[in-house]
MARRODREN-283706 format. One line per field, with one value per residue (C-alpha): residue in one letter; x, y, z. Coordinates in nm, 2 decimals, decimal comma. Layout:
REM MARRODREN-283706
code <- [A|...]
xx <- [X|...]
yy <- [Y|...]
zz <- [Z|...]
This chain:
REM MARRODREN-283706
code <- [X|X|X|X|X|X|X|X|X|X|X|X|X|X|X|X|X|X|X|X|X|X|X|X|X|X|X|X|X|X|X|X|X|X|X|X|X|X|X|X|X|X|X|X|X|X|X|X|X|X|X|X|X|X|X|X|X|X|X|X|X|X|X|X|X|X|X|X|X|X|X|X|X|X|X|X|X|X|X|X|X|X|X|X|X|X|X|X|X|X|X|X|X|X|X|X|X|X|X|X|X|X|X|X|X|X|X|X|X|X|X|X|X|X|X|X|X|X|X|X|X|X|X|X|X|X|X|X|X|X|X|X|X|X|X|X|X|X|X|X|X|X|X|X|X|X|X|X|X|X|X|X|X|X|X|X|X|X|X|X|X|X|X|X|X|X|X|X|X]
xx <- [0,54|0,36|0,59|0,44|0,69|0,55|0,76|0,78|0,68|0,41|0,24|0,20|0,06|-0,21|-0,31|-0,36|-0,52|-0,77|-0,86|-0,89|-1,15|-1,34|-1,37|-1,48|-1,77|-1,89|-1,86|-1,58|-1,41|-1,17|-1,05|-1,00|-0,79|-0,56|-0,51|-0,50|-0,22|-0,01|-0,05|0,11|0,37|0,44|0,46|0,45|0,41|0,08|-0,16|-0,46|-0,41|-0,36|-0,68|-0,88|-0,74|-0,85|-1,19|-1,19|-1,05|-1,32|-1,61|-1,45|-1,45|-1,09|-1,07|-0,71|-0,58|-0,80|-0,67|-0,32|-0,39|-0,54|-0,25|-0,01|-0,18|-0,15|0,23|0,18|-0,13|-0,25|-0,50|-0,81|-1,09|-1,24|-0,91|-0,97|-1,33|-1,29|-1,05|-1,26|-1,59|-1,34|-1,25|-1,61|-1,73|-1,46|-1,62|-1,33|-1,50|-1,25|-0,96|-1,22|-1,29|-0,92|-0,95|-1,33|-1,22|-0,95|-1,19|-1,42|-1,13|-1,06|-1,43|-1,62|-1,95|-1,94|-2,26|-2,11|-1,83|-2,07|-2,30|-2,01|-1,85|-2,22|-2,24|-1,92|-2,03|-2,32|-2,20|-1,94|-2,24|-2,18|-2,54|-2,51|-2,19|-2,40|-2,69|-2,44|-2,30|-2,63|-2,77|-2,49|-2,55|-2,92|-2,84|-2,62|-2,90|-3,24|-3,42|-3,24|-3,49|-3,23|-3,05|-3,37|-3,44|-3,10|-3,12|-3,47|-3,33|-3,02|-3,29|-3,45|-3,17|-3,07|-3,44|-3,40|-3,07|-3,23|-3,51|-3,32|-3,18]
yy <- [4,00|3,93|3,72|3,55|3,46|3,23|3,18|2,80|2,77|2,60|2,91|3,01|2,64|2,69|3,02|2,92|2,59|2,81|3,05|2,71|2,55|2,89|2,91|2,55|2,62|2,88|2,63|2,84|2,50|2,66|2,94|2,67|2,49|2,78|2,85|2,48|2,43|2,71|2,57|2,21|2,41|2,61|2,26|1,93|1,74|1,93|1,62|1,84|2,05|1,76|1,62|1,94|1,98|1,62|1,70|2,06|1,87|1,59|1,85|2,02|1,68|1,65|1,30|1,25|1,53|1,44|1,09|1,26|1,48|1,21|0,97|1,28|1,31|0,89|0,97|1,15|0,97|0,66|0,66|0,93|0,72|1,01|1,00|0,64|0,68|0,95|0,79|0,47|0,65|0,84|0,53|0,42|0,70|0,60|0,27|0,11|-0,09|-0,35|-0,06|0,11|-0,18|-0,18|0,21|0,13|-0,17|0,05|0,30|0,08|-0,04|0,30|0,38|0,05|0,26|0,48|0,42|0,57|0,31|0,02|0,16|0,26|-0,13|-0,26|-0,03|-0,16|-0,53|-0,47|-0,33|-0,63|-0,85|-1,02|-0,97|-1,15|-0,95|-0,64|-0,73|-0,82|-0,45|-0,29|-0,49|-0,36|0,01|-0,03|-0,16|0,14|0,39|0,20|0,51|0,57|0,54|0,52|0,24|0,04|0,12|-0,04|-0,34|-0,43|-0,39|-0,62|-0,86|-0,88|-0,93|-1,21|-1,37|-1,30|-1,48|-1,78|-1,81|-1,87|-2,18]
zz <- [-1,92|-1,59|-1,33|-1,08|-0,79|-0,49|-0,20|-0,10|0,24|0,46|0,55|0,21|0,12|0,40|0,30|-0,06|0,06|0,26|-0,05|-0,24|0,00|0,02|-0,34|-0,36|-0,08|-0,37|-0,60|-0,78|-0,90|-1,15|-0,92|-0,64|-0,87|-0,90|-0,54|-0,45|-0,75|-0,57|-0,24|-0,34|-0,53|-0,20|0,01|-0,21|0,09|0,19|0,12|0,21|-0,06|-0,31|-0,18|-0,25|-0,56|-0,67|-0,55|-0,74|-1,06|-1,05|-1,01|-1,33|-1,51|-1,51|-1,42|-1,49|-1,33|-1,02|-1,02|-1,00|-0,75|-0,52|-0,60|-0,49|-0,18|-0,11|-0,10|0,24|0,37|0,40|0,67|0,56|0,47|0,23|0,01|-0,08|-0,14|-0,38|-0,57|-0,60|-0,67|-0,97|-1,10|-1,09|-1,27|-1,54|-1,58|-1,41|-1,14|-1,06|-1,01|-0,79|-0,55|-0,33|-0,28|-0,19|0,04|0,22|0,27|0,45|0,65|0,79|0,83|0,90|0,99|0,67|0,49|0,15|0,16|0,18|-0,10|-0,30|-0,28|-0,33|-0,65|-0,77|-0,72|-0,88|-1,19|-1,19|-1,21|-0,84|-0,72|-0,39|-0,32|-0,39|-0,18|0,11|0,09|0,04|0,33|0,55|0,42|0,48|0,86|0,90|0,78|0,79|0,69|0,36|0,11|-0,20|-0,01|0,02|-0,32|-0,42|-0,20|-0,38|-0,71|-0,64|-0,49|-0,80|-1,01|-0,77|-0,82|-1,20|-1,23|-1,03|-1,23|-1,57|-1,43]
């Protein structure tokens, strides 16, 4: 029988997190998740390792596990915009757009110049069918990144939806 004895301390947590990040950079998501689990076991308050674990599990398509890891990170961190952004995006990928919105809005409050935040909020409003709000957020993203072709295309698509809705009445 193989025994895995792991001391619990912050130094080990940092080491395991670093190994997990290195594996993530190689796109070895499963390997990364093992190191990151070791990190959070070593230090259950190490929110960065929970965040990285959530990212790894999200890449593996393990949405419930990723949500759990992100929520654990939130216990110790309430001011990291990418954490809220990733939580919102994960909810979107699960088709839970209204659940995504508060996370995306918090991410935007923490990083109001973030193009990704504005695009994600625009996407949620588009999926909900609130085209005027979607247009507002895509327009904001376009102002932040005027050379971004995909944002310009999204803005045009939303504009077409608004026009189509107006022509029905």
